[in-house]
N, CA and C atoms of all chains as a GROMACS GRO file, in nm:
protein
  651
    1UNK      N    1  10.099  11.939  18.448
    1UNK     CA    2  10.099  11.831  18.410
    1UNK      C    3  10.097  11.764  18.538
    2UNK      N    4  10.115  11.591  18.520
    2UNK     CA    5  10.109  11.546  18.615
    2UNK      C    6  10.224  11.509  18.691
    3UNK      N    7  10.308  11.561  18.634
    3UNK     CA    8  10.484  11.512  18.701
    3UNK      C    9  10.503  11.640  18.755
    4UNK      N   10  10.382  11.790  18.700
    4UNK     CA   11  10.484  11.871  18.782
    4UNK      C   12  10.382  11.979  18.814
    5UNK      N   13  10.385  11.959  19.007
    5UNK     CA   14  10.300  11.977  19.110
    5UNK      C   15  10.323  12.138  19.123
    6UNK      N   16  10.269  12.229  19.127
    6UNK     CA   17  10.326  12.424  19.202
    6UNK      C   18  10.160  12.427  19.294
    7UNK      N   19  10.302  12.473  19.365
    7UNK     CA   20  10.245  12.536  19.473
    7UNK      C   21  10.288  12.670  19.539
    8UNK      N   22  10.200  12.816  19.591
    8UNK     CA   23  10.034  12.746  19.591
    8UNK      C   24   9.982  12.782  19.470
    9UNK      N   25   9.794  12.710  19.488
    9UNK     CA   26   9.751  12.764  19.348
    9UNK      C   27   9.723  12.912  19.320
   10UNK      N   28   9.664  12.961  19.427
   10UNK     CA   29   9.712  13.130  19.426
   10UNK      C   30   9.766  13.184  19.525
   11UNK      N   31   9.820  13.296  19.512
   11UNK     CA   32   9.880  13.406  19.595
   11UNK      C   33   9.826  13.516  19.611
   12UNK      N   34   9.804  13.622  19.701
   12UNK     CA   35   9.758  13.765  19.699
   12UNK      C   36   9.870  13.823  19.814
   13UNK      N   37   9.941  13.948  19.744
   13UNK     CA   38  10.050  13.999  19.823
   13UNK      C   39  10.033  14.131  19.854
   14UNK      N   40  10.072  14.251  19.949
   14UNK     CA   41  10.079  14.372  19.895
   14UNK      C   42  10.218  14.392  19.825
   15UNK      N   43  10.199  14.495  19.821
   15UNK     CA   44  10.357  14.581  19.708
   15UNK      C   45  10.424  14.578  19.823
   16UNK      N   46  10.559  14.567  19.807
   16UNK     CA   47  10.696  14.529  19.878
   16UNK      C   48  10.672  14.417  20.013
   17UNK      N   49  10.593  14.346  19.987
   17UNK     CA   50  10.637  14.200  20.062
   17UNK      C   51  10.668  14.116  19.934
   18UNK      N   52  10.701  13.978  20.026
   18UNK     CA   53  10.758  13.887  19.917
   18UNK      C   54  10.669  13.770  19.971
   19UNK      N   55  10.715  13.657  19.900
   19UNK     CA   56  10.698  13.476  19.929
   19UNK      C   57  10.742  13.414  19.842
   20UNK      N   58  10.702  13.295  19.849
   20UNK     CA   59  10.838  13.242  19.746
   20UNK      C   60  10.699  13.088  19.700
   21UNK      N   61  10.743  13.061  19.579
   21UNK     CA   62  10.622  12.988  19.497
   21UNK      C   63  10.690  12.837  19.471
   22UNK      N   64  10.666  12.725  19.503
   22UNK     CA   65  10.748  12.550  19.500
   22UNK      C   66  10.681  12.496  19.376
   23UNK      N   67  10.798  12.476  19.285
   23UNK     CA   68  10.741  12.343  19.249
   23UNK      C   69  10.786  12.227  19.199
   24UNK      N   70  10.741  12.075  19.249
   24UNK     CA   71  10.785  11.953  19.245
   24UNK      C   72  10.747  11.872  19.154
   25UNK      N   73  10.848  11.802  19.101
   25UNK     CA   74  10.853  11.722  19.040
   25UNK      C   75  10.825  11.598  19.080
   26UNK      N   76  10.780  11.484  19.001
   26UNK     CA   77  10.735  11.360  19.064
   26UNK      C   78  10.892  11.286  19.010
   27UNK      N   79  10.933  11.270  18.876
   27UNK     CA   80  11.032  11.241  18.846
   27UNK      C   81  11.159  11.326  18.831
   28UNK      N   82  11.305  11.250  18.795
   28UNK     CA   83  11.414  11.333  18.824
   28UNK      C   84  11.407  11.437  18.680
   29UNK      N   85  11.423  11.586  18.649
   29UNK     CA   86  11.440  11.620  18.602
   29UNK      C   87  11.582  11.686  18.521
   30UNK      N   88  11.626  11.696  18.427
   30UNK     CA   89  11.708  11.755  18.390
   30UNK      C   90  11.752  11.910  18.454
   31UNK      N   91  11.636  11.980  18.430
   31UNK     CA   92  11.603  12.115  18.412
   31UNK      C   93  11.529  12.180  18.400
   32UNK      N   94  11.530  12.313  18.512
   32UNK     CA   95  11.390  12.379  18.512
   32UNK      C   96  11.371  12.477  18.466
   33UNK      N   97  11.250  12.530  18.368
   33UNK     CA   98  11.245  12.699  18.356
   33UNK      C   99  11.069  12.776  18.428
   34UNK      N  100  11.150  12.911  18.490
   34UNK     CA  101  11.007  12.943  18.481
   34UNK      C  102  10.989  13.035  18.455
   35UNK      N  103  10.875  13.096  18.424
   35UNK     CA  104  10.824  13.200  18.354
   35UNK      C  105  10.717  13.242  18.431
   36UNK      N  106  10.651  13.367  18.366
   36UNK     CA  107  10.554  13.467  18.389
   36UNK      C  108  10.464  13.467  18.281
   37UNK      N  109  10.347  13.451  18.315
   37UNK     CA  110  10.257  13.480  18.190
   37UNK      C  111  10.197  13.622  18.233
   38UNK      N  112  10.188  13.740  18.181
   38UNK     CA  113  10.158  13.884  18.206
   38UNK      C  114   9.952  13.839  18.170
   39UNK      N  115   9.940  13.997  18.152
   39UNK     CA  116   9.793  14.011  18.178
   39UNK      C  117   9.751  14.017  18.040
   40UNK      N  118   9.881  13.974  17.947
   40UNK     CA  119   9.867  14.015  17.769
   40UNK      C  120   9.867  13.859  17.743
   41UNK      N  121   9.822  13.750  17.833
   41UNK     CA  122   9.897  13.601  17.764
   41UNK      C  123  10.033  13.604  17.754
   42UNK      N  124  10.144  13.722  17.764
   42UNK     CA  125  10.242  13.662  17.706
   42UNK      C  126  10.335  13.568  17.776
   43UNK      N  127  10.432  13.491  17.781
   43UNK     CA  128  10.499  13.404  17.851
   43UNK      C  129  10.680  13.526  17.832
   44UNK      N  130  10.663  13.533  17.964
   44UNK     CA  131  10.840  13.556  17.974
   44UNK      C  132  10.947  13.506  18.023
   45UNK      N  133  11.043  13.464  17.995
   45UNK     CA  134  11.139  13.386  18.057
   45UNK      C  135  11.176  13.434  18.132
   46UNK      N  136  11.176  13.359  18.317
   46UNK     CA  137  11.240  13.425  18.431
   46UNK      C  138  11.322  13.359  18.440
   47UNK      N  139  11.361  13.208  18.434
   47UNK     CA  140  11.490  13.162  18.448
   47UNK      C  141  11.520  13.040  18.407
   48UNK      N  142  11.649  12.969  18.360
   48UNK     CA  143  11.630  12.872  18.359
   48UNK      C  144  11.761  12.784  18.442
   49UNK      N  145  11.721  12.683  18.483
   49UNK     CA  146  11.786  12.644  18.603
   49UNK      C  147  11.858  12.475  18.548
   50UNK      N  148  11.947  12.464  18.536
   50UNK     CA  149  11.994  12.259  18.515
   50UNK      C  150  12.062  12.283  18.709
   51UNK      N  151  12.091  12.332  18.765
   51UNK     CA  152  12.131  12.351  18.912
   51UNK      C  153  12.112  12.472  19.033
   52UNK      N  154  12.084  12.464  19.131
   52UNK     CA  155  12.193  12.540  19.234
   52UNK      C  156  12.077  12.675  19.230
   53UNK      N  157  12.111  12.822  19.230
   53UNK     CA  158  12.040  12.934  19.242
   53UNK      C  159  12.075  13.026  19.130
   54UNK      N  160  11.978  13.058  19.090
   54UNK     CA  161  11.994  13.227  19.020
   54UNK      C  162  11.893  13.353  19.041
   55UNK      N  163  11.978  13.458  18.988
   55UNK     CA  164  11.934  13.578  19.111
   55UNK      C  165  11.881  13.688  19.006
   56UNK      N  166  11.760  13.746  18.988
   56UNK     CA  167  11.778  13.859  18.886
   56UNK      C  168  11.671  13.955  18.912
   57UNK      N  169  11.759  14.087  18.992
   57UNK     CA  170  11.677  14.164  19.044
   57UNK      C  171  11.587  14.169  19.173
   58UNK      N  172  11.457  14.117  19.176
   58UNK     CA  173  11.362  14.123  19.277
   58UNK      C  174  11.344  13.951  19.319
   59UNK      N  175  11.358  13.898  19.181
   59UNK     CA  176  11.379  13.741  19.170
   59UNK      C  177  11.481  13.676  19.205
   60UNK      N  178  11.447  13.556  19.250
   60UNK     CA  179  11.544  13.468  19.238
   60UNK      C  180  11.492  13.300  19.270
   61UNK      N  181  11.607  13.245  19.204
   61UNK     CA  182  11.536  13.103  19.157
   61UNK      C  183  11.582  13.006  19.238
   62UNK      N  184  11.594  12.888  19.335
   62UNK     CA  185  11.688  12.758  19.311
   62UNK      C  186  11.600  12.641  19.225
   63UNK      N  187  11.670  12.514  19.206
   63UNK     CA  188  11.687  12.406  19.128
   63UNK      C  189  11.712  12.314  19.217
   64UNK      N  190  11.677  12.261  19.306
   64UNK     CA  191  11.777  12.125  19.367
   64UNK      C  192  11.700  12.015  19.312
   65UNK      N  193  11.768  11.917  19.235
   65UNK     CA  194  11.740  11.840  19.156
   65UNK      C  195  11.758  11.690  19.192
   66UNK      N  196  11.801  11.695  19.304
   66UNK     CA  197  11.859  11.529  19.360
   66UNK      C  198  11.689  11.513  19.483
   67UNK      N  199  11.636  11.658  19.492
   67UNK     CA  200  11.542  11.635  19.551
   67UNK      C  201  11.368  11.703  19.538
   68UNK      N  202  11.454  11.710  19.369
   68UNK     CA  203  11.324  11.763  19.254
   68UNK      C  204  11.243  11.857  19.287
   69UNK      N  205  11.310  11.948  19.349
   69UNK     CA  206  11.142  12.072  19.344
   69UNK      C  207  11.292  12.168  19.298
   70UNK      N  208  11.163  12.311  19.283
   70UNK     CA  209  11.259  12.410  19.199
   70UNK      C  210  11.151  12.541  19.320
   71UNK      N  211  11.233  12.616  19.330
   71UNK     CA  212  11.140  12.737  19.482
   71UNK      C  213  11.155  12.849  19.351
   72UNK      N  214  11.049  12.963  19.365
   72UNK     CA  215  11.088  13.149  19.289
   72UNK      C  216  11.084  13.180  19.398
   73UNK      N  217  11.182  13.267  19.452
   73UNK     CA  218  11.100  13.373  19.561
   73UNK      C  219  11.136  13.542  19.460
   74UNK      N  220  11.005  13.567  19.544
   74UNK     CA  221  10.963  13.751  19.499
   74UNK      C  222  10.975  13.800  19.598
   75UNK      N  223  11.054  13.894  19.587
   75UNK     CA  224  11.093  14.029  19.725
   75UNK      C  225  11.043  14.150  19.648
   76UNK      N  226  10.963  14.202  19.776
   76UNK     CA  227  10.972  14.359  19.697
   76UNK      C  228  10.826  14.364  19.632
   77UNK      N  229  10.771  14.264  19.638
   77UNK     CA  230  10.663  14.267  19.510
   77UNK      C  231  10.641  14.437  19.430
   78UNK      N  232  10.615  14.398  19.311
   78UNK     CA  233  10.486  14.534  19.205
   78UNK      C  234  10.436  14.500  19.202
   79UNK      N  235  10.318  14.592  19.141
   79UNK     CA  236  10.169  14.574  19.056
   79UNK      C  237  10.237  14.522  18.966
   80UNK      N  238  10.316  14.512  18.895
   80UNK     CA  239  10.375  14.399  18.758
   80UNK      C  240  10.385  14.318  18.772
   81UNK      N  241  10.404  14.259  18.896
   81UNK     CA  242  10.446  14.110  18.890
   81UNK      C  243  10.323  14.054  18.914
   82UNK      N  244  10.197  14.094  18.882
   82UNK     CA  245  10.110  14.031  18.917
   82UNK      C  246  10.088  13.976  18.779
   83UNK      N  247  10.013  13.802  18.809
   83UNK     CA  248  10.035  13.759  18.694
   83UNK      C  249  10.046  13.543  18.673
   84UNK      N  250  10.056  13.531  18.613
   84UNK     CA  251  10.034  13.377  18.637
   84UNK      C  252  10.180  13.327  18.617
   85UNK      N  253  10.249  13.233  18.727
   85UNK     CA  254  10.414  13.174  18.756
   85UNK      C  255  10.436  13.035  18.683
   86UNK      N  256  10.486  13.032  18.566
   86UNK     CA  257  10.429  12.872  18.554
   86UNK      C  258  10.611  12.787  18.564
   87UNK      N  259  10.615  12.653  18.589
   87UNK     CA  260  10.758  12.594  18.569
   87UNK      C  261  10.717  12.515  18.504
   88UNK      N  262  10.843  12.476  18.484
   88UNK     CA  263  10.788  12.341  18.348
   88UNK      C  264  10.944  12.282  18.325
   89UNK      N  265  10.940  12.142  18.364
   89UNK     CA  266  11.042  12.098  18.359
   89UNK      C  267  11.118  12.114  18.191
   90UNK      N  268  11.176  12.046  18.178
   90UNK     CA  269  11.268  12.045  18.014
   90UNK      C  270  11.302  11.903  17.986
   91UNK      N  271  11.277  11.757  17.992
   91UNK     CA  272  11.294  11.671  17.965
   91UNK      C  273  11.242  11.675  17.832
   92UNK      N  274  11.332  11.697  17.721
   92UNK     CA  275  11.285  11.677  17.600
   92UNK      C  276  11.158  11.766  17.493
   93UNK      N  277  11.107  11.813  17.613
   93UNK     CA  278  11.025  11.884  17.586
   93UNK      C  279  10.928  12.040  17.719
   94UNK      N  280  10.914  12.144  17.745
   94UNK     CA  281  10.880  12.190  17.842
   94UNK      C  282  10.757  12.117  17.869
   95UNK      N  283  10.713  12.037  17.991
   95UNK     CA  284  10.574  12.043  18.098
   95UNK      C  285  10.580  12.151  18.139
   96UNK      N  286  10.446  12.180  18.178
   96UNK     CA  287  10.410  12.329  18.245
   96UNK      C  288  10.309  12.236  18.367
   97UNK      N  289  10.311  12.285  18.478
   97UNK     CA  290  10.303  12.318  18.592
   97UNK      C  291  10.117  12.359  18.568
   98UNK      N  292  10.068  12.351  18.703
   98UNK     CA  293   9.928  12.465  18.675
   98UNK      C  294   9.914  12.556  18.676
   99UNK      N  295  10.000  12.591  18.760
   99UNK     CA  296  10.099  12.795  18.725
   99UNK      C  297  10.027  12.789  18.868
  100UNK      N  298  10.104  12.915  18.935
  100UNK     CA  299  10.028  13.029  19.054
  100UNK      C  300  10.004  13.133  19.026
  101UNK      N  301   9.879  13.162  19.045
  101UNK     CA  302   9.812  13.352  18.974
  101UNK      C  303   9.845  13.395  19.102
  102UNK      N  304   9.957  13.525  19.074
  102UNK     CA  305   9.992  13.557  19.174
  102UNK      C  306   9.908  13.711  19.181
  103UNK      N  307   9.846  13.759  19.302
  103UNK     CA  308   9.786  13.912  19.210
  103UNK      C  309   9.863  13.989  19.412
  104UNK      N  310   9.931  14.123  19.333
  104UNK     CA  311   9.990  14.228  19.376
  104UNK      C  312   9.937  14.304  19.435
  105UNK      N  313   9.918  14.400  19.544
  105UNK     CA  314   9.771  14.502  19.574
  105UNK      C  315   9.835  14.627  19.658
  106UNK      N  316   9.788  14.720  19.609
  106UNK     CA  317   9.809  14.812  19.689
  106UNK      C  318   9.875  14.810  19.822
  107UNK      N  319  11.512  13.894  17.503
  107UNK     CA  320  11.541  13.749  17.507
  107UNK      C  321  11.484  13.741  17.372
  108UNK      N  322  11.608  13.601  17.306
  108UNK     CA  323  11.491  13.631  17.147
  108UNK      C  324  11.392  13.624  17.108
  109UNK      N  325  11.339  13.647  17.022
  109UNK     CA  326  11.197  13.667  16.978
  109UNK      C  327  11.116  13.552  16.841
  110UNK      N  328  11.015  13.439  16.950
  110UNK     CA  329  10.964  13.401  16.790
  110UNK      C  330  10.804  13.434  16.783
  111UNK      N  331  10.832  13.462  16.635
  111UNK     CA  332  10.719  13.558  16.636
  111UNK      C  333  10.616  13.485  16.558
  112UNK      N  334  10.469  13.478  16.604
  112UNK     CA  335  10.361  13.459  16.536
  112UNK      C  336  10.249  13.531  16.505
  113UNK      N  337  10.218  13.449  16.354
  113UNK     CA  338  10.082  13.539  16.242
  113UNK      C  339  10.042  13.462  16.248
  114UNK      N  340   9.909  13.498  16.271
  114UNK     CA  341   9.812  13.606  16.290
  114UNK      C  342   9.829  13.590  16.484
  115UNK      N  343   9.756  13.649  16.526
  115UNK     CA  344   9.781  13.739  16.670
  115UNK      C  345   9.642  13.623  16.706
  116UNK      N  346   9.554  13.689  16.602
  116UNK     CA  347   9.440  13.619  16.651
  116UNK      C  348   9.360  13.579  16.515
  117UNK      N  349   9.274  13.455  16.526
  117UNK     CA  350   9.216  13.374  16.412
  117UNK      C  351   9.102  13.357  16.429
  118UNK      N  352   8.968  13.362  16.317
  118UNK     CA  353   8.826  13.279  16.339
  118UNK      C  354   8.806  13.201  16.232
  119UNK      N  355   8.776  13.105  16.273
  119UNK     CA  356   8.728  13.019  16.160
  119UNK      C  357   8.590  12.933  16.207
  120UNK      N  358   8.560  12.920  16.039
  120UNK     CA  359   8.353  12.836  16.106
  120UNK      C  360   8.454  12.703  16.063
  121UNK      N  361   8.366  12.649  16.218
  121UNK     CA  362   8.372  12.498  16.231
  121UNK      C  363   8.391  12.442  16.105
  122UNK      N  364   8.508  12.315  16.117
  122UNK     CA  365   8.523  12.220  15.948
  122UNK      C  366   8.611  12.246  15.844
  123UNK      N  367   8.645  12.380  15.867
  123UNK     CA  368   8.770  12.475  15.775
  123UNK      C  369   8.885  12.453  15.811
  124UNK      N  370   8.973  12.441  15.735
  124UNK     CA  371   9.116  12.402  15.753
  124UNK      C  372   9.179  12.540  15.845
  125UNK      N  373   9.240  12.562  15.947
  125UNK     CA  374   9.335  12.668  15.934
  125UNK      C  375   9.497  12.645  15.972
  126UNK      N  376   9.606  12.703  15.910
  126UNK     CA  377   9.731  12.700  15.951
  126UNK      C  378   9.752  12.826  16.028
  127UNK      N  379   9.842  12.791  16.132
  127UNK     CA  380   9.892  12.872  16.223
  127UNK      C  381  10.069  12.917  16.208
  128UNK      N  382  10.119  13.023  16.175
  128UNK     CA  383  10.234  13.015  16.149
  128UNK      C  384  10.314  13.083  16.295
  129UNK      N  385  10.456  13.064  16.239
  129UNK     CA  386  10.534  13.065  16.310
  129UNK      C  387  10.630  13.064  16.275
  130UNK      N  388  10.707  13.216  16.329
  130UNK     CA  389  10.866  13.227  16.274
  130UNK      C  390  10.939  13.176  16.438
  131UNK      N  391  11.013  13.091  16.398
  131UNK     CA  392  11.153  13.094  16.531
  131UNK      C  393  11.249  13.166  16.551
  132UNK      N  394  11.352  13.173  16.609
  132UNK     CA  395  11.463  13.227  16.624
  132UNK      C  396  11.530  13.131  16.541
  133UNK      N  397  11.616  13.252  16.495
  133UNK     CA  398  11.661  13.213  16.368
  133UNK      C  399  11.795  13.045  16.359
  134UNK      N  400  11.828  13.015  16.475
  134UNK     CA  401  11.957  13.009  16.426
  134UNK      C  402  11.884  12.836  16.565
  135UNK      N  403  11.786  12.856  16.628
  135UNK     CA  404  11.704  12.730  16.689
  135UNK      C  405  11.677  12.643  16.571
  136UNK      N  406  11.705  12.484  16.662
  136UNK     CA  407  11.673  12.347  16.648
  136UNK      C  408  11.516  12.304  16.636
  137UNK      N  409  11.464  12.260  16.764
  137UNK     CA  410  11.404  12.212  16.784
  137UNK      C  411  11.267  12.345  16.820
  138UNK      N  412  11.166  12.257  16.769
  138UNK     CA  413  11.016  12.302  16.773
  138UNK      C  414  10.898  12.264  16.830
  139UNK      N  415  10.826  12.370  16.889
  139UNK     CA  416  10.738  12.323  16.986
  139UNK      C  417  10.588  12.420  16.925
  140UNK      N  418  10.492  12.313  16.974
  140UNK     CA  419  10.369  12.404  16.996
  140UNK      C  420  10.299  12.342  17.086
  141UNK      N  421  10.201  12.455  17.196
  141UNK     CA  422  10.120  12.411  17.262
  141UNK      C  423  10.049  12.479  17.298
  142UNK      N  424   9.883  12.449  17.339
  142UNK     CA  425   9.754  12.493  17.346
  142UNK      C  426   9.738  12.536  17.497
  143UNK      N  427   9.636  12.636  17.516
  143UNK     CA  428   9.603  12.668  17.593
  143UNK      C  429   9.440  12.724  17.617
  144UNK      N  430   9.401  12.722  17.684
  144UNK     CA  431   9.254  12.710  17.676
  144UNK      C  432   9.278  12.836  17.799
  145UNK      N  433   9.153  12.949  17.745
  145UNK     CA  434   9.167  13.058  17.890
  145UNK      C  435   9.202  13.043  18.002
  146UNK      N  436   9.253  13.054  18.078
  146UNK     CA  437   9.262  13.022  18.196
  146UNK      C  438   9.308  12.893  18.298
  147UNK      N  439   9.349  12.836  18.175
  147UNK     CA  440   9.406  12.699  18.222
  147UNK      C  441   9.529  12.655  18.180
  148UNK      N  442   9.585  12.567  18.174
  148UNK     CA  443   9.737  12.510  18.204
  148UNK      C  444   9.760  12.514  17.994
  149UNK      N  445   9.915  12.554  17.997
  149UNK     CA  446  10.018  12.489  17.934
  149UNK      C  447  10.018  12.359  17.852
  150UNK      N  448   9.922  12.310  17.754
  150UNK     CA  449   9.944  12.154  17.729
  150UNK      C  450  10.023  12.127  17.592
  151UNK      N  451  10.126  12.042  17.647
  151UNK     CA  452  10.192  12.062  17.536
  151UNK      C  453  10.142  11.970  17.412
  152UNK      N  454  10.158  11.983  17.290
  152UNK     CA  455  10.132  11.959  17.196
  152UNK      C  456  10.214  11.851  17.115
  153UNK      N  457  10.310  11.889  17.007
  153UNK     CA  458  10.424  11.840  16.996
  153UNK      C  459  10.558  11.900  17.002
  154UNK      N  460  10.638  11.798  16.933
  154UNK     CA  461  10.788  11.891  16.904
  154UNK      C  462  10.869  11.852  16.784
  155UNK      N  463  10.923  11.922  16.721
  155UNK     CA  464  11.001  11.914  16.593
  155UNK      C  465  11.117  11.918  16.522
  156UNK      N  466  11.186  11.825  16.538
  156UNK     CA  467  11.335  11.842  16.513
  156UNK      C  468  11.418  11.798  16.363
  157UNK      N  469  11.453  11.881  16.326
  157UNK     CA  470  11.528  11.822  16.213
  157UNK      C  471  11.440  11.788  16.083
  158UNK      N  472  11.310  11.816  16.088
  158UNK     CA  473  11.203  11.782  15.989
  158UNK      C  474  11.094  11.684  15.980
  159UNK      N  475  11.126  11.634  16.176
  159UNK     CA  476  11.020  11.506  16.188
  159UNK      C  477  10.997  11.579  16.340
  160UNK      N  478  10.848  11.488  16.338
  160UNK     CA  479  10.786  11.499  16.450
  160UNK      C  480  10.854  11.414  16.549
  161UNK      N  481  10.887  11.443  16.665
  161UNK     CA  482  11.018  11.391  16.746
  161UNK      C  483  10.867  11.331  16.860
  162UNK      N  484  10.784  11.409  16.923
  162UNK     CA  485  10.707  11.366  17.083
  162UNK      C  486  10.595  11.415  17.035
  163UNK      N  487  10.486  11.366  17.011
  163UNK     CA  488  10.332  11.402  17.056
  163UNK      C  489  10.260  11.421  17.152
  164UNK      N  490  10.126  11.422  17.187
  164UNK     CA  491  10.078  11.433  17.327
  164UNK      C  492   9.897  11.373  17.258
  165UNK      N  493   9.844  11.333  17.350
  165UNK     CA  494   9.723  11.311  17.296
  165UNK      C  495   9.622  11.413  17.258
  166UNK      N  496   9.653  11.497  17.276
  166UNK     CA  497   9.589  11.582  17.215
  166UNK      C  498   9.618  11.659  17.069
  167UNK      N  499   9.721  11.561  17.052
  167UNK     CA  500   9.791  11.666  16.916
  167UNK      C  501   9.711  11.481  16.767
  168UNK      N  502   9.564  11.575  16.758
  168UNK     CA  503   9.495  11.484  16.769
  168UNK      C  504   9.484  11.428  16.547
  169UNK      N  505   9.466  11.321  16.533
  169UNK     CA  506   9.507  11.320  16.363
  169UNK      C  507   9.450  11.426  16.306
  170UNK      N  508   9.378  11.522  16.327
  170UNK     CA  509   9.340  11.640  16.239
  170UNK      C  510   9.464  11.748  16.239
  171UNK      N  511   9.518  11.726  16.300
  171UNK     CA  512   9.649  11.839  16.349
  171UNK      C  513   9.800  11.766  16.244
  172UNK      N  514   9.849  11.874  16.208
  172UNK     CA  515   9.978  11.806  16.137
  172UNK      C  516  10.107  11.967  16.154
  173UNK      N  517  10.258  11.906  16.144
  173UNK     CA  518  10.302  11.991  16.152
  173UNK      C  519  10.389  12.028  16.042
  174UNK      N  520  10.462  12.102  16.000
  174UNK     CA  521  10.572  12.124  15.939
  174UNK      C  522  10.655  12.207  15.928
  175UNK      N  523  10.767  12.255  15.860
  175UNK     CA  524  10.903  12.342  15.868
  175UNK      C  525  10.921  12.293  15.705
  176UNK      N  526  10.875  12.351  15.566
  176UNK     CA  527  10.923  12.329  15.446
  176UNK      C  528  11.004  12.455  15.452
  177UNK      N  529  11.143  12.430  15.429
  177UNK     CA  530  11.243  12.503  15.352
  177UNK      C  531  11.325  12.547  15.453
  178UNK      N  532  11.277  12.525  15.585
  178UNK     CA  533  11.347  12.683  15.718
  178UNK      C  534  11.248  12.751  15.706
  179UNK      N  535  11.134  12.759  15.621
  179UNK     CA  536  11.037  12.906  15.696
  179UNK      C  537  10.991  12.872  15.760
  180UNK      N  538  10.890  12.908  15.744
  180UNK     CA  539  10.773  12.896  15.873
  180UNK      C  540  10.729  12.787  15.911
  181UNK      N  541  10.708  12.732  16.122
  181UNK     CA  542  10.683  12.624  16.103
  181UNK      C  543  10.542  12.612  16.122
  182UNK      N  544  10.505  12.565  16.094
  182UNK     CA  545  10.333  12.570  16.106
  182UNK      C  546  10.201  12.451  16.160
  183UNK      N  547  10.147  12.468  16.198
  183UNK     CA  548  10.040  12.389  16.312
  183UNK      C  549   9.928  12.410  16.152
  184UNK      N  550   9.898  12.294  16.106
  184UNK     CA  551   9.788  12.280  16.021
  184UNK      C  552   9.648  12.192  16.119
  185UNK      N  553   9.535  12.300  16.107
  185UNK     CA  554   9.412  12.183  16.165
  185UNK      C  555   9.304  12.160  16.048
  186UNK      N  556   9.289  12.036  16.058
  186UNK     CA  557   9.186  12.029  15.923
  186UNK      C  558   9.126  11.850  15.929
  187UNK      N  559   9.001  11.919  15.968
  187UNK     CA  560   8.933  12.007  15.990
  187UNK      C  561   8.893  12.056  16.147
  188UNK      N  562   8.869  12.167  16.185
  188UNK     CA  563   8.880  12.220  16.313
  188UNK      C  564   8.758  12.197  16.322
  189UNK      N  565   8.718  12.183  16.472
  189UNK     CA  566   8.657  12.145  16.565
  189UNK      C  567   8.628  12.221  16.677
  190UNK      N  568   8.487  12.275  16.717
  190UNK     CA  569   8.470  12.385  16.824
  190UNK      C  570   8.569  12.351  16.943
  191UNK      N  571   8.632  12.251  16.985
  191UNK     CA  572   8.692  12.232  17.087
  191UNK      C  573   8.868  12.290  17.112
  192UNK      N  574   8.866  12.284  16.944
  192UNK     CA  575   9.022  12.366  16.896
  192UNK      C  576   9.058  12.458  16.951
  193UNK      N  577   8.950  12.586  17.000
  193UNK     CA  578   8.914  12.698  17.039
  193UNK      C  579   8.970  12.726  17.159
  194UNK      N  580   9.078  12.775  17.153
  194UNK     CA  581   9.251  12.819  17.240
  194UNK      C  582   9.344  12.921  17.170
  195UNK      N  583   9.442  12.949  17.313
  195UNK     CA  584   9.525  12.998  17.210
  195UNK      C  585   9.642  12.923  17.181
  196UNK      N  586   9.716  12.884  17.049
  196UNK     CA  587   9.870  12.804  17.081
  196UNK      C  588   9.968  12.899  17.023
  197UNK      N  589  10.045  12.820  17.114
  197UNK     CA  590  10.177  12.894  17.122
  197UNK      C  591  10.262  12.821  17.084
  198UNK      N  592  10.374  12.882  17.016
  198UNK     CA  593  10.424  12.861  16.969
  198UNK      C  594  10.644  12.812  17.022
  199UNK      N  595  10.720  12.780  17.043
  199UNK     CA  596  10.806  12.809  17.093
  199UNK      C  597  10.952  12.713  16.994
  200UNK      N  598  11.059  12.776  17.037
  200UNK     CA  599  11.212  12.724  16.992
  200UNK      C  600  11.274  12.747  17.095
  201UNK      N  601  11.426  12.642  17.043
  201UNK     CA  602  11.500  12.650  17.154
  201UNK      C  603  11.636  12.560  17.049
  202UNK      N  604  11.781  12.621  17.107
  202UNK     CA  605  11.863  12.583  17.066
  202UNK      C  606  11.912  12.421  17.149
  203UNK      N  607  11.929  12.454  17.256
  203UNK     CA  608  11.924  12.390  17.368
  203UNK      C  609  11.820  12.366  17.436
  204UNK      N  610  11.855  12.369  17.576
  204UNK     CA  611  11.730  12.309  17.653
  204UNK      C  612  11.629  12.468  17.698
  205UNK      N  613  11.678  12.558  17.696
  205UNK     CA  614  11.622  12.691  17.695
  205UNK      C  615  11.483  12.741  17.601
  206UNK      N  616  11.415  12.714  17.650
  206UNK     CA  617  11.287  12.726  17.553
  206UNK      C  618  11.250  12.845  17.617
  207UNK      N  619  11.238  12.914  17.434
  207UNK     CA  620  11.145  13.098  17.430
  207UNK      C  621  10.993  13.040  17.355
  208UNK      N  622  10.955  13.125  17.372
  208UNK     CA  623  10.775  13.132  17.335
  208UNK      C  624  10.775  13.278  17.230
  209UNK      N  625  10.662  13.221  17.189
  209UNK     CA  626  10.591  13.330  17.077
  209UNK      C  627  10.500  13.365  17.200
  210UNK      N  628  10.353  13.485  17.117
  210UNK     CA  629  10.257  13.524  17.187
  210UNK      C  630  10.158  13.478  17.179
  211UNK      N  631  10.185  13.422  17.094
  211UNK     CA  632  10.012  13.291  17.075
  211UNK      C  633   9.950  13.340  16.993
  212UNK      N  634   9.900  13.280  16.893
  212UNK     CA  635   9.772  13.300  16.811
  212UNK      C  636   9.631  13.243  16.899
  213UNK      N  637   9.533  13.369  16.913
  213UNK     CA  638   9.409  13.306  16.955
  213UNK      C  639   9.345  13.264  16.835
  214UNK      N  640   9.279  13.143  16.857
  214UNK     CA  641   9.200  13.065  16.736
  214UNK      C  642   9.062  12.989  16.809
  215UNK      N  643   8.974  13.114  16.734
  215UNK     CA  644   8.820  13.082  16.780
  215UNK      C  645   8.740  13.029  16.682
  216UNK      N  646   8.705  12.871  16.695
  216UNK     CA  647   8.648  12.813  16.555
  216UNK      C  648   8.474  12.853  16.655
  217UNK      N  649   8.398  12.892  16.506
  217UNK     CA  650   8.272  12.906  16.526
  217UNK      C  651   8.178  12.854  16.479
   0.00000   0.00000   0.00000
């Protein structure tokens, strides 16, 4: 949506490498959620953050509420990480960015 | 994680007919949402619902759309009448506080 800007729009990684996805908010947000939409279309909850940093396996996310941005770091990418990654702000109801389409290649 | 169930997973309907999409939210959740996603595009917010009332709706939530959750049963999205442009995947979501959980979606095809 207009309030959530995601970059890059598309990303290609080789297995074992890593990168960062970014989400910028145009207004102050209370919290952010990150989702992975897999090839079957299901939305998988990755992180919910009101501040700071969370880590889960090969994924790490930070949320800087003062500067209105969030990042999702992926390390040691695997083929199953392919999909579209969405961030969403959680003011009243999640509003989504346009997503980053990640392709992980052998 | 918590499961939101959507029934059916696919539905094909003739243009002009009525359709009801059903959502079984997480049992102790209080807030309910519907989103629309056209293939390959963004998740678009339609409506959120709390305590028996619509809290907020977007421009995409046309007059032909309605939501309800009678007696704590399914949270439903009804479209009457349907139009070709209503073809999309509709995702239901629910939350207890701010972390929102999504169902797997119902793919609606209007022909």
